[in-house]
N, C-alpha and C positions, 0 to 999 in steps of 0.2 A: 320520492324516487330512491329505490334500494340500491345499495353497492352490490355489484356481482363479484364473487371472489375469484381472483385470478389463478392461474395455473399453479403459481408457487404456493399459494395459500391452500390450495386443494391437496397438493402433494404433501404439505407439511401436516395438514389434518389426517391424512392417511397414515403417515409415519407415527402419528400420535395416538392411533387407535381411534379417530373419530370419523373414520370414512365409511361407517356402516358395516363394516367386516366383523364376523364373530371370530374371536380367538379363543380356541380350544385346548385346554391343558389336559392331555390324556392321563397323566400320572395321577392327578388330583381329582379328575372328574368334573372340573369346573369350566364353564363356558363364559368367555369375556366379550364385552361390548363396550367399546369406548373407555377402556380403562376400568370398567366396573365388572366384577366377576359375580356370577351365581352358581351355586352348586347343581350339577346336572345329576338328579336322583336316579334316572333311568340307566345312565351308563356306570354309575358307581355302585348301585345296589341291584340293579335289574338282574344280572347274571346270578348273583348270590340268592336272590329271593326265588327265581325260577328254578335253581338247582336244589334249594331247601324243599320247595314244593314238590318236585319230582322224586326226591328221596323219601319224603314223608308219604307220598303216594304209593310208591313201591313198597315201603315198609308196611303200610296199611293193608295192602294186598297179600303180600307174601308172608307175614307172621302167621296168620291162620293156616297156610299150607305148611310152613315149617313145623308148627306145633302138632299138627295132625300127623305128620311123618314121624316125629320124635315120638308121639304118643303110640304109634303102631309098635314100637319096641318095648313099651311098658307093660307093667303088670296090673297097674290101677290107674284110673283117671277120674277122681272125684272133684278135684278142684280145677284150679286155672291151669296148672301144669300137671302133667302125668308123672308117675312114680314107679319105681321098681325096674332099673335097666340092668343089663340088655337081655331082652327076651324076644326070641324068634318064633314063639308058639303061634302068635297071631297070623304071622305070614304063612306059615306051614298049613294052619287050619284054612285060611282063605284060598290058598292055591290047591287045597284037597290033598295035601301030602300028609295030613294027620287028621285024627278024629276030633270033632268039636261040634257045637252048636251051629245049626245051619250049614253045615259042610256040604259041598257039592262034588261030585265026581266028574272027572273029565274038564276040569277048570282050565287047565293049561292048553289043551287042545280046543278049547273054545276061544281062548285068547288069541291063539294062532288064527283060528278061523275068522274071527272079527277083524284082526289086522289085515288078513287077505282081502276081506270084503271092503274095508276102508282104502286100502291101497288100490283095488280095482276101480273103485269109484274116483279116486284121485287121478288115475291114468285116463279114464274117459273124460273128465274134466279138462285135463290138459290137452287131449287130442281134440276136443270139440271146442272148449273155451278159448284157447289161444287164437284159432282162426277166426272165431267170431269177433273177438276183441280187435284183432288186426283189422278185419273188414270194417267195423264200425268206426275206426279211427282212420283208416287210410283212404276210403272211398266215400264218394257222395252218391246216393241212388235213391230211388223212390221208396218211400215209407221207411226212411231209415229211422226215424224217431220211434216208429211203431215197433220196428224189430228191436230196437235198443230196449224198449220197455218190456218186450216179450222175453228177452234174454235175462232180465232181472225178475221176472214174474215169479219164479219158483220160491221167492223168498216169502214162504207162508209157513205157517206151523205145520209141523210133521204130521199131525194127526189129520189134517184136511187133506193133504197129498196122499196119505194112506187110505183115507176112504175112497178119493177118486181112482187111485191105482187099483184097489181091490175090486171096485165096480166095473173098471174098464178091462182089467186083465185078471180075472179071477183064477185062471189056470196058473198063473205065476205066483200067487199068494203062499207065503211060507218058504219059497224057494230061495237060493242064494242069488239066482239071477235077478229076481224081484227087489231083494235087499240092495244089490249093486246099482240097479237102475234108480232106485229110489234115492240112495245116497247121492248119485251123481247128479240128479235133478234138484235135490234140496240144496246142494252145496255149489252148483254151477254158477250162481250170481257172484259168489265171492271170488271165483276165479276170473270170470269175466271182467269184473270191476277193477280187481288189483292189476291185471295183466293190461287193461285198457288205460289205466293210469301211467303205466311205464311207457306204452306206445305214444301217449299223447305228450310225453316229455321229449320225444325225439322228432326230428324233421324226417319222416318215413320216405316222402317223395325224393328228397335230395340223397338220403342214403341208397335208396334202390338205384336211382340213375348213376349215381357213382359206382356201385357194384356192376350194373349191367354194362357201362361204357368200358369196364375193364374185361368184359367177356364172360361174365358169370350169367348163368341162366336164371329164370326167376325162381325155380325151386331151390337151387343153390344159394341164391341171394337171400330167400326167406329163411332157410334152415341154417345157414352158416354166418349171416350178417345180422338179420333182423332179430331171429329169436335169442342169439347170444346177448345182443344189447338189451334185451327185455328180461334178462335172466333173473334180476332181483324180483321183478313182479311175479314171475312164474314160480320162484322158490316160495315167495311168501304166499301165493295162492294155493301152492301144494301143501304147504304146512297148515294153513287154515282149513282147507277142505279136509285133509286127513284127519285133523284134531276134531273137528265138529262131526265128522261122519263116524268116527270110532265111539263118540259119546251121544249119538243121536238115540233118544229113548223112545219118543212118541210114534214115530214111523216104525222103529223095530219091534215095538211092544204089540202093535197091531197087525204087522205083516208077518212076523216070524211065528212059525208053527212047529217046525221040527228040526232036527240036527243039532249041532252044537249051539250053545247059547252065546249070542254076541256079547261083546263087552259092556254095553249100556244096561243089559239085563243082569250081567254079573254084578254091576255096581248097584243096581235097584235091590237085588235080593240080599246083598251083604248089608246094605245100609238099613233096610227094613226088618230083616229077620235075625239079624246077628248082634251079638254085643257091641258096645261102643268101639272097643279096641280092635275088634275084627273089621268093623266098618272103616276104622282109620287106617288099617292095613290094606283094605281094598282100594281106598282112595289113594294111597301111597302108591300101590301097584300101578294104578292109572296114571299117576304123575310120573313114575319111573319110565313106563313105556312111552308116553308122550314126549318126554325129554329126550329118550333115546332116538325116537323117530325124528324130531326136530334136528338134532345133532346130524343124523345120517342124512337127511334131506339137504341139509346146508352143504355137508361135505360133498355129497354126490353132485349137487347143483353146481358148486363152485368148480368141481373137477370136469364136469360134463360140458359145460357151456364155455367154449372158447373159440376164438377165430384164429388162434395161433396154431400152426401145425407142428405137432410133436415130432421131435427127431427120433 
């Protein structure tokens, strides 16, 4: 027959640390049980390890870009690092402002034209992709899974969509309209999936009911309540679709036939037909434009999406 500990003994054991409870010392990262302590490796070193991996990954990805941009201002690049700073001739030749090997005229107008195409495709993705993402998240209806699959179906190589587009709409081949529609189709899944994830993090039904109970109509609820709450997803989707559309090569190469040369063809020509330093300058131009657009979209997005009435 075993002795059952009384309540006083149980309380004493709890006070002495033998009651099965873990004591955690946050300062040292140690976890104690019954007076014995062990080192909690995850809490003490986890953040440091994750931070180190993050910075190492960013450095691995950013160093080639930084070196390329630096090289665009050099005169020679025979080793790991370029030499002969600071020289702007490579930029002037790439932009068609000076004579040089592989130089093309009308480069700046082509860059503006390409930026307009990418912007038009992005706007179409916003106007079409946001309602699609909202409907797929908010409502249950017949064949919802099939429609969700169709919404991300255009994630295919640009050359496949280009062949299908030219076979179906040959009269629009080579036109700006064809390029805009192609960019919108190719990049629409990125907008739908990004915005859909934002909507899924919200209780859309409760938000709508609260706004409607206060007298807001459904269009006003959607435009002034739902959409501003999904602004992070919309801004992220806009940045992704614009950047990918500006650099889309396969579709552009097959569909473009006349007019200013889009940005992807500008990169292709400078990388394949020009000296290495001019290629570095062309890539630097791309990164400069993309960085400017990203900052601009973030600024406009944060300023434009608000539910607070300005005075």
